[in-house]
C-alpha positions, 0 to 999 in steps of 0.5 A: 722342737731343740733350739736347731729350729729355732736359729734364724741368723739375722744376716740372711733369707730364713732357710727352712729343709723339708725332708720327706721319709718312709721308714729311716730310723737307721738314717733319718737322724744323721741327715738332721745333725749334719744340717747347718744351724743356720737353718730355722725349720727342719720338717719331716712327713713321715710316708707312712713308716712302720717302723720308727722314723716318727720318734727318730726325727723328732728326737733329732729335734725336728717336726715331723709331720704325718701323711699315711698315703704313700708317694714321694710328691705327696709327703712333698705336697704335705710339707709346702702345704704346712709350711705355707700356712705358717705365719714367716713362710720362708724365702727357702726350702731345700729338699733333702732325702730322709736316707744319708746320701747325700751332704746335708752341710753341702746346704751353703752351697746348694743357697749361695747361688740364690744369696749371690747371684739372684737363681730360682731355683739351684739343683744339686747336680750328682752328674757334677759332683764326688759320686762313692762307689755303688750309690747310684745303679746303672738304672738311675744313672741311664734315667737320669741321662734320658731324663735330662738329654729328652728334657733338654729337646723338648725343653730347650734344659741344660740339665744334668740330673734331677737330683733331690738334693735341691733350694728353691726360692719358697715364694718362687715355688708356690707359683708353680702348683705343684701336682705331681703324688709320685715319682715325677715329683722332682722333674715337674718342678724342673720341667716348669722351672724351664716352662715359667724362665726361671733363673736356674742352675746347679752345683755338683753335689757329692753322693755317696750310698745310702742307709737302707734299701733304695724303694725305687732304684732298689726295686724293678716294680719301684726302677720300672715305676720311676721311670714310666713316671719321669717319662710320662712327665716330659710328654705330659708338659710337653 
């Protein structure tokens, strides 16, 4: 573990970052590099990669866990289980993708509403931020609009995005009883937060073309699989 993972600034709460990763050897080190130094632990959950994701992440200073069962939510659950077993748990957990499409340095802005205004969860909204041309496909943009619109009608929320870049109070997150192991993870969290009357907000975040091919939007199977799971999750928790 590098010194980066050991630094804890006494002026702010303990912040950990969780990064699910599947075949991201070309991008994960860049993500880790750009995470602010005040973050205590950067935890990469290797989701059955068949490239050098593990070695690259370890060399970059991350704690690397292995989860052989494929699934974004499954990787997140594995990371959360690891965190829950630590002697000193974080006060804030930040979720971040490993493909370098987000800007990790914006983590400062992401946690500010939690620190300064008492929010429980802050979603990084790509819909409100600057998107590099081609960074989101039309199915992604439409899917986000449809999902957030349906949530608004059913759960009276005002989300604009299902963005994976998000910050959550750790104790609050533990209380949600997260279960989804695949594409429904982010929307399950947002629905359960609404049903639990969390204080939530969004901030604009920038978004660029990811490195490599998306496992969701980059394949027909991924697009339809994610769409079905998101709509099913909205209906399931109504």
